[in-house]
N, C-alpha and C positions, 0 to 999 in steps of 0.2 A: 652786392657785387661779389662775383666769384672769380678767382684767379684762373688763368688758363692751365690746362693740364700740365703737370710736371714742370711748374714754373718757380719752384722754391729756389732760393739763392743760397750758395754756400757762404762761409765766413768771408768777409771782404778781403782779407789778406790772401786767401786762396784765389778768389775770383780775379783780383788784380793781376795775378801772375799769368793769366791766360792771354793777355792782350797787350798790344802796343797801340794805344788809341790814336796817336797822331799819324802813325804810319798807315793804319787801317783807314782812317778818314781820308787821308791823302790818296790812297789807292782807289777809294770809292768815289772820289770826285768832290769831296768837301774841302776844297782848297780855301785859301784866303779869298773870300768873295763877299759881295754884297748880298743881302737878303736874309730871310729868316729860316730857321731850322725847326722841324717838328720831330720829336723823339718819342716813339711808342715804346713804353717800358724802360724807364730810366735806371731802374735798379739802384745801385750805389752811386750813380753819377759818373761812372767810369768814362763814358764817352761825352757826357754833358759838358763838362768843363773844357775838354779838348776842343769840342765843336764851338763853344762860346768864344774861345781864343782865336778861332780860325775865320769867323764871319763877322761882318759889321752889323748884322741885324740881331734879332733876339732869338734865343733858343727856347722853344716851348716844349718842356719835358713833362711827361706824365707817367704815372704808374698806378696800378690798382691797389697796391699795397702801401698803406700810410707809413709803415716803418721804412720802406725804401724812399718814399718822398722825403721823410724827415732826414734820412741819411744823406740824401742828395743836397738838401738845403743846408745842412750842417757843413758839408764838404765845400759847397759854394762860398759860404761865409768865411771859412778858414782860408780859402784860396783868394778871397777878395774879388770874386767874379760876380758882376751885377747884371749882366745882360741875359739873364735866364729867368723864365717864369716856370715854376714847378707846381704841379697840382696833382692831387689824388683824383683819378678819373678812370672810369670803366670805358675806355675808348673802343672796346669791341662792341659794346652795347650802345654807346652814346656818341661815338665819333670823337675826334680830337678837339672839337670846339673852335677850330680855326676856319677862317673864310676860304672859299674855293680858290684854288690857284694862288695861294699866298706864300708858299714855301719854296725856297731855292733848293733845299736838301731835306730829305726825309730819311730817318733811321728806323729800319726794321731789323734789329740785331738780336739774334737768338730767340725769336718769338714766333716764327711761322710754323711751329709745331702745334699751335693752338687748334681748337676745334674748328674754327672757320677762317682759315688763312686767306681765302679769296675775298671774304668780306673786309678783312684788314687791308689787303692790297687795294681793294676798291676805295677805301678811305684814303689810303696813301695817294692813289691816282687823283682823287678829288682835290686834295690839298696841295699837291705839287704843281708848280707853274710849268707852262710849256718851256722847255729848255732846262728845267730843273732835273734833279737826279733823286731817285729812290735807291738808297744803299741797303743791301741785304747782306747779312752774314749769318751763318749757322754752323752748328757742329757737324763735322764730317760723319758720314755713315759707313765709310769703307775701312776705317781703322779704329783701333782701341783709343778712346779719349779719356782723360781724367775726370770728366764731368759731362753733363748734357742729358737730355731726355732719352728715353728708351729708343733703341735703334729703330724699332718698328714705327715710331711716329716722327723720326727726324726726316725732314724733307730733303730730297735729293735736288741738286741744281736743275736738272731737266724738269722735274716736277714743279719746282718754284717758277721756272720760266713759263711753263704752261699755265699755271695759276695766274701769273702776272699778266700774260696776254689775255686771258679770259677777263681780267679786271680792267683791261684797257691800256695797260702799260706795254712798253716795248723793251726788249732786251737790248742793252748797249754793249756790255762786255762782262767778262768774268775774270777780274784781275787777281793776281796772286796777292795774298795778304802778308805783309812783312812780319816776320817773327811770330807767326800764328799757325803752327803746323796742324792744329786741331780744327780749323775752320776753313770754310770756303766763302767766297764773296761774289757778289753780283751787282752790277749797275743797271738800273732800269730807268726809262724816261717816259715822258708823256707825249 
């Protein structure tokens, strides 16, 4: 298993300062709702716990890095959150392992700079149900940011929208992300 290009994580205390998970999830359509969530690349679990508290279903979180999976599991235990299944998985090569049209919300957060973003968007399309949402966030390319992949591989919103449409998804909106000046967001549907 190989990690996607430029996918190393900074220390958790730095990473956590870049996001307001509840506000971002709300803006992207992961409200308090029934159904399951699929998270591609859980990292430290920054969004995993927030999503688990917002939905009545199960959050299926995966990461290719066993260290990140362990960090997420430890964090879930400390938070007392039980409605999450976390696994080490190469979802780029093997998919997410969930049934077709089984997720209400899919998270593609800071990950579409990988080598095959369309393939990952196709997997998101496969797993999201009709009426569900694929939420995307990524580092902005038009300003200096304190972190993120090289500017030349950061996807721009228009590029992501074109990739998503090629993967069978449709653009729903590009909401502002609260207290997140270094990121842009996009809602996609099936």
